[in-house]
N, C-alpha and C positions, 0 to 999 in steps of 0.2 A: 768774643774778640778773636779774630784770625790774625796770625802772623806770617808775613811772607819774607822772602830774602831777595834783596837786590844784588845782582851779581857784579863782581869787579870786571874791568875791561882790559887789564894789563896782559892777559894771556888767554886768548880765545880757546886754545886747545885744552886748558885746565877746566873749562867750564863744564865739560862732560862729568868730571869728578864731583864739582860742586852740585850739579843737577842730581846725580845719582844719590848722593848723600842726603840732600834736601828731600828728595822723593821718599827716602826711607825714614824721614824724621817727622817732626810735628808741623812743618811749615806748609802753608796754604798755597803759595804762589812763588814763582821765580820771576824776577823783574830785570829788564835790560834797558839801558839808556841808549839814545841815538844821538849821533853827530855825523857829519859828513867829512868836514876838514879836521880829522882827529884820528888818532891811532886806536880805534875801537872797532869791534866786529859789527858788521851790519845786523841789526836786531832781528828782522824777519828771517833771515838765513840762519842766523845763529840759534834762534828759538825753534825753527823747524827741526834742526839737528837734535836740540835738547828734548823736543817732544817725542822723538823716536827713542831716546835713551831713558824716558821716564813713562810712568803709567798713570799716576794719580794727580800729581801736582799741576796747578794751573801756570800758564805762561803769558807774561804781560809786558808790553812795551811801556817804558816809563821815561819820557814819552816819545812816541814816533813823531818826527817833524814832518807832518803830512805835506805842507806846502812845497817841499823839496821834490815831491814825487808826483808822477802823472796819475790821475785818479782812477781811470779804468783798470790800468795794470795793477795798481794798489789794491783795488776792490777784489780783483781775481786772486792775487797773492793772499790776501787776508781770508777770502772764503776758502781757499785751498788749505790754508793752515788750520782754520776752524774746523773743517771736515776731517782732516787727517789726524788731528789731535783729539778727536771725539769730543769737541766743544770745550776743550781746556784752554783756548786762546782768549785773552782779553786785550783789546785794542786801546791802549792809552795814547791819546793824541794831543799835540800842542803846536804852536806856531814857530817856536824857536825865537832866537834873538840875536844870533851871531851873523855878522854881515859876510864872513867868508863862506859859511855854508851856502848862503843864497848866491853869492858870486860864482861858486863852483857849480852849482846846479842850474845857473841861468834863470833864477826866479827873482822876483821883486821883493826885497825885505819890506818894503813900505806897504805893500797890499797883501801881506801874508795872512792876516785875519780874514779878510774877505775871500781870499783864495780857499782857505780851509772851509768856510761855509758853503762855497760852491762845490768843493770836493765832496763834502758830506752829502749834498743833494744827489750827485752823480753815483756815489757808492751805494747809497740806500736804494736808488733806482736799479743799479746793476744787481744788487743782492736780491731784490724782489722778483727777478726773473723777467722784467719787462725788456722789450727791445731796446737797444741803445738809442736808436733813431729810426726815421722812416726807411732808411736805406741800409740799416745795420741791425742785425738780430741780437738775441740775448747773449750775454757773456756769462759763461759758467766757469767753475761748478757753483751750484747753489750753496749757500751756507746752511748750517743746520736749522736756523730760524730765519724767517723772511726778512727781518730787520738786520740780519747779520749778527755777529758776536757782541758781546757787552762791550760798550764804549765808555771809556773814562776820559775826562778833559782836565788838562793841567793848566795852570795860569793863575794870575793874580789880579789882572784888570778886570773892571765890570763886564766887558764884552766876552772875556774868556769864561768868567763865572756863570754868565747867563746862558752860555752854550749848554750847560747841563740840563737846564729847564727846557730849553728850545728843542734839544735833540734827544733827551733822555740819557739814561745810563748812570753816570757817577762822576765823582770829583776826585782827582789825585792832588793831594795837598802836600807840596814840599815846603812846609812852613813849621816852625816851632809851635809847640802847644800853647805858648803864651799868647800868640795872636792868631792861631789857626781857628779858633772858635768863631771869630768874626767872619772868616771866609765860609766856615760851615753854615753859619746863619744866612748869609748872602745867597749861597747855593740852595739852601732849603726854601728861601723866599722865592727864587727864580722857579723852582720846581712847582711850588704852589701857584704862583702868578700864570704859569703856562698851563694850569689845569692838570697836571700829571697826578695819577693816583699812586698811592704808596708813598715811598720816599727815595731820595737819590742814595746810591751806594757811595760811601765816603771811605777813601783810602788815604792814610797819612804815611809820610816818609820820614824816616830817621836815619842819620848817617852814624855808622858804628865801626869800631875796630876793637876786636877782643883778642888779646894775646900779649906777647912780651914787647918790650920796648922797640925792638927792631921792626916788628910788624906795625906798631902804631906809627913809627916814623915813616915807614914805607906808605902806609894809607895816607898819612898827612901829606906827603910829598906828591902822591897821586892825585888826591882830591884838590890839593892847591893848585896843580897844574891844569886840572879840568876847569877850575873857576877863575883862573888868572885873568881871562878876558874881561871879567865883570867888574874888576876893581874891588871886589868884596870877598876876596879869597880868605882873608884873615877872619872875617866875620863868620863865614861858613865853617872854617876849621874850629873856631871856638864852640861851635854846635855839635862837633863830633863827639859821640859818647863812647867811652872807652872802659867802663866798669859794669859788672852785672847789675849792681844797684841802680846806677844811672839808667841803663836800658830798661829794667822793669819799671822804674819810676815813669819813663816817658810813655811806655805802653799803657800804664794805668791812667795817666793824664789823658791820653787820647780816647781811652775807653770811657772816661768820665764825660768827655766831650761828645760822645755818641758815635765816634768812628767805627766802621765795620772791620777795618783791617789796618794794620801797621806793617809797613815794609822796612825791614832793617837792612839799609843799604850799605854794602861793604866796598871798600876801596883797597884794602890789603889783599894780596893774592893767595895767602895760606888758606887751603880748603878745610884746615883744622878748625876754622872759625864756625863752620857749619855745626860741628858737634858741640863746640862750646856755646854757641848761641842757642842750640837746642836744649842744652842744660839750663840755660838761663830762663827760657820761656816754659820749661816743664815745671 
């Protein structure tokens, strides 16, 4: 079982400290969420900077809202980050669900799933080195592998889960262990139905805050603001784990379900959490 660290978004400059501490510790991956109409760092830019500040740890979008972006430029950005990080970049993708993000990007909220599938076809073609079209040559640089970096898909609806089998890669599950198992089973069935060999990589996500009461209150306020749009902020806050025992138990539950990695997602800004969480998983 690998354990990664989801980075807070409140202070982009502080993420360099988080990344260096995590790179020196037992963590497998750094994750960063994506929004457009929100006070958060743009994840591809931020992770590129963190790639230069680290040497070992993977860097992962959780998840990049692809339909907000133009696919050929996105393919080029992803391939560049893949190459320059030495293959440490993992592309987590999703469709998003916030109307303001799509309004600001000039994209259609109601066709975002279909747009993601079209984008994946374009990006895979770009990464393979084929000419973009009859009057347009290849778009470089080439990623380290012809299919591009590892791709994870987030989501809960059947079309989102089925993308794992159709496109390969893995599944990013932002769901509690109590019902994540059903999602895992659906993803594994999609993988088999599409004739994939091996098994999908499954990554779970757990929201945590580890520190004093001020830190926990700060984390709850930040997380509550992020999920306010959904009308389910209280439910999400109830799932935040704030003790070493609860965090260890969640990791064990996902291990029992066959997850390959658990991302401990932080909303509190104190970088000392990196060291405290390292002690928990050690």
